[in-house]
C-alpha positions in Angstrom: -44.5 15.4 76.9 -42.0 16.7 79.5 -42.8 16.2 83.5 -43.1 19.7 84.3 -45.4 20.4 81.2 -47.9 18.0 83.1 -47.4 19.7 86.1 -47.7 23.1 84.4 -50.8 21.6 82.9 -52.7 20.9 85.9 -51.9 24.3 87.4 -54.3 25.6 83.9 -56.5 23.5 84.6 -57.4 24.3 88.3 -57.0 27.8 87.9 -59.3 27.8 85.2 -61.8 25.8 87.1 -61.2 28.0 90.7 -62.1 31.1 88.1 -65.3 29.3 86.8 -66.0 28.4 90.1 -65.9 32.0 91.1 -68.7 33.2 88.8 -70.9 30.3 89.7 -74.0 31.3 90.2 -73.5 35.4 89.6 -74.0 37.8 86.8 -71.8 40.3 85.1 -73.2 43.2 87.4 -71.1 41.3 90.5 -67.8 42.4 88.8 -68.9 45.8 89.4 -69.5 45.5 92.6 -67.1 43.0 94.3 -63.5 44.3 94.0 -62.0 40.9 95.4 -64.1 38.9 92.7 -62.2 40.9 90.3 -58.9 40.8 91.8 -59.7 36.5 92.3 -60.5 36.2 88.5 -57.8 38.5 87.4 -55.2 36.5 89.7 -56.6 32.8 88.1 -56.5 34.0 84.8 -53.1 34.8 85.2 -52.0 31.7 86.6 -53.5 29.8 83.4 -51.3 32.1 81.4 -48.3 31.9 83.6 -48.4 28.2 83.2 -49.3 28.1 79.6 -46.1 30.5 78.7 -43.6 27.9 80.2 -45.4 24.9 78.0 -42.5 23.6 76.1 -43.0 24.2 72.2 -43.0 20.3 71.7 -46.0 20.4 73.8 -47.8 23.5 72.1 -47.4 21.8 68.9 -48.8 18.4 70.2 -51.5 19.9 71.3 -52.7 22.8 68.8 -56.3 22.7 69.9 -55.5 24.9 72.8 -54.8 28.4 71.9 -51.6 28.8 74.1 -50.7 32.3 72.6 -53.8 34.1 73.2 -53.9 32.4 76.8 -50.3 33.7 77.0 -51.5 37.3 75.5 -54.3 37.5 77.9 -51.8 37.0 80.7 -49.3 39.7 79.7 -52.5 42.1 79.1 -53.9 41.6 82.8 -50.4 42.0 84.3 -49.0 44.9 82.4 -52.1 46.4 81.9 -53.5 46.1 85.4 -54.8 49.8 85.6 -57.3 49.5 82.8 -58.5 46.1 82.6 -61.8 45.8 81.1 -64.5 43.7 83.1 -66.4 42.9 79.9 -63.6 40.8 78.7 -62.6 39.2 82.3 -66.3 37.9 82.1 -66.5 36.5 78.7 -63.2 35.0 79.1 -64.0 33.6 82.5 -68.0 32.3 81.0 -67.1 31.6 77.5 -63.5 30.8 76.8 -62.4 29.0 80.3 -65.0 26.2 80.0 -64.0 24.9 76.8 -60.5 25.2 77.9 -61.1 23.1 81.0 -63.0 20.1 78.6 -59.8 20.8 76.6 -57.3 20.1 79.6 -59.0 17.3 80.8 -58.6 15.3 78.1 -55.1 16.3 77.9 -54.7 15.3 81.6 -56.5 12.2 81.2 -54.1 11.1 78.3 -51.2 11.6 80.3 -52.8 9.5 83.2 -53.0 6.9 81.1 -49.6 7.1 79.9 -48.4 6.9 83.0 -50.3 3.6 84.1 -49.2 2.2 81.1 -45.1 3.3 81.6 -45.6 2.2 85.3 -43.1 -0.7 86.6 -44.7 -3.0 89.2 
């Protein structure tokens, strides 16, 4: 895996965790009342998608359990359709799609952390 891919996967993981953290202990109705929360979720999910869009084809093929195209598609929708964001979809993405993504990204990070230790020259 390319070094830049490692960094981008970490960006994906950090931003996904932030988004999930933003909705901790709140309900869907909060989105209707809190513009800052909406913007925070949109930006976090955009970052996940932007990082995913820059992952090499080699890495995408290596980790087919990550829905790369869907993630990038969501980013594109948020960026280009900013004027008509469906808050129900934003909420569903945050509470249903991001937690399993976080789990998979953590597995990938642990693999490249382990490989780094094995390849380290002391």
